[in-house]
N, C-alpha and C positions, 0 to 999 in steps of 0.2 A: 463508454466500454473501453473507446481508445485510450482516453487519460487512465481509467484502469489496467489496462495492460502494461501501457506503460511507467504506473508508478510503482509496480509490481515487478519492473524487468531488472536485472542489476548490469546490461550492457544494450548499446544500442540496440533497435532493431529496424530493421530495412523495410520499407513502407508498402513493400510489393508483399514482406512475408503476413503485413497487419490486414493487408485487404484479401491476399486470399484465406486468412485465419477468420474473417469476420464476413468473407462473401459479398463482399463488395467492390469496386474499381479503383485504382490507383489513385485517380483522380480526387474521390471522395474522401479517402483517406488525407491525400495530401490537404485540402480544403480545410480538415477536420483537427489535423496538427496545426498548421493555419491561425483559425484559429483559439484551439487554446492556447498557441504560444502568446496571445493577448493578453493571458490571468497567471498562465504556468511559464515556467523556466527552462521551455524546451530547447536542449540543444543538436544540431543538425549536423552530419558530416556525411562530407562526400568520399567515396574512393571502395575500395572491396572491401573491406571492414567499417562500412559508414551505417548511416541510419539514423533515425531520431530517437533520443535520450531524454528523458525528462526528469531534470535536478532535483530530487529534495534530500531533508535532512530526514532520516527516522529516524526514528530512539529504539536504543538498546534496550530488549524488554529482557527481562531476565525471570526465572520463576523460580519459587521459594524450594531452601533449601531441607531436610528433611527437620532439621528443628527449628525452623520457620515454620514450616506446617503444621509440626506438632504445639507450639506454642499458639498458633491461628487456633488449630480447632480444641485449644484448650480453655481460650479466650470466648470461642464462640460456645462452650456448652455451660461457660458460669454466668453469658450474659442470656443464655434461654432458660434458662432457672433462675431468675433474677424474678422477683414478686412484680406483676405487672399492675402501674399505677394507675389510681381511677380518679378521675375527674367530675 
């Protein structure tokens, strides 16, 4: 759960905030972050604006525009109407 929260976060999250959100102790979160940092690129920052951050490369997703959607639907209708091959 900690890894998932960090994955979707866009900024540093305080470990105290994670502990409160998940209903566990601060030391539990600190231990989880220590273990996760063995596998994931987790950055910690001290201070008022600090916390922990999972550095990830996210793919930029885009949706189909109206013309692309219409083309895809036409192709799907054509495929659906093709005769089925019998083996």
